[in-house]
N, C-alpha and C positions, 0 to 999 in steps of 0.2 A: 586896665590900670599897668601903667608903665613900671616895670620891675627894675629898680635901682639896687646894685648889689656892690657891696664893698669888694675888694680883692680877697680879704680874709674868708668873706661868705662864700665867694666862687670857688676857692680852693677847698674849703670845707665841704661843700655841697658835692664837689666832684670825688674828694675823698671818702665820703660817706654814701656815694652812690645813690643820690637824690636826684631824680629826673627835674629839669627845670620847669615842665609842666606841673609837677606836683606843688612847687613853690607858687606858681601862677594862682593854682587852685586855693592854695592855703591862704593867699593874699586876698582872693575874692570871697571865700566862703569859710574861712576859718574863724574860730572865736578868739578873743583877746583878753589877756590879763596885764595889767601893769606889772613891770618887771624892774621898776626902780630906775631912777636917773633918766627919767622921761622916755624910757623904752617901753615896749610891749611885747609879750609872749604869744604869738600866732600859735594855734594848735588845731586838731580837729577832735572836737569832743561829739557826744551823741546829737546834738542839734546841728553841728557843722557839717556832720555826715548825711544827715537828712536832707540839709540844703543842697548839698553836693548831688545825693541821689535825684532830688526832684528836678535838678537842672540836667544832669547827664542821663538819666534814665538807665536803661538796661547797661550802658557804657561804665558805669559807677563800679562795677564789680571788678573792672580791669584795674582801678586804683586802689582796692582794698589793701593790698599788701604793703602800700606806700603811704598810708593815712597813719600811721604811727611816728610822725615828723613834726618838729617844731621850728619856729624861725623867730629870732630876735629882730625887732623893727624899731626904728627911730626915724622920725621926719621922713616916712614914705623910703627909707633905706634899709636893705636887709644887711644886718651887721653878721649874723651867724646862722647856721641852720644845724640841726642834728635830730637823732632818733630819741624819741622818748621811751625810757624805761622805767620811770616811776609817774605815779600820778601826779597829775597838775593840782596844787594846793591852792585852793582859792581862799582869799581872806576877807 
């Protein structure tokens, strides 16, 4: 999947020290929740981490420290990224 990012998302990703590969993995394996106004919140939950581990095998341990991130996506465009500090509330 081609990653399209807004300028805001690219700046936030760099400021927050989130590797581009982690965003690509999030787009491919992350779980999604509606975030309002046609956007979706992508994040790694337990099932997303299992999908990543089955794909990457032992290499998945390298990404463990970066799996607490999220991305807000609309129309296949990443709007912003950040680190999760609170639990995702599912409605």
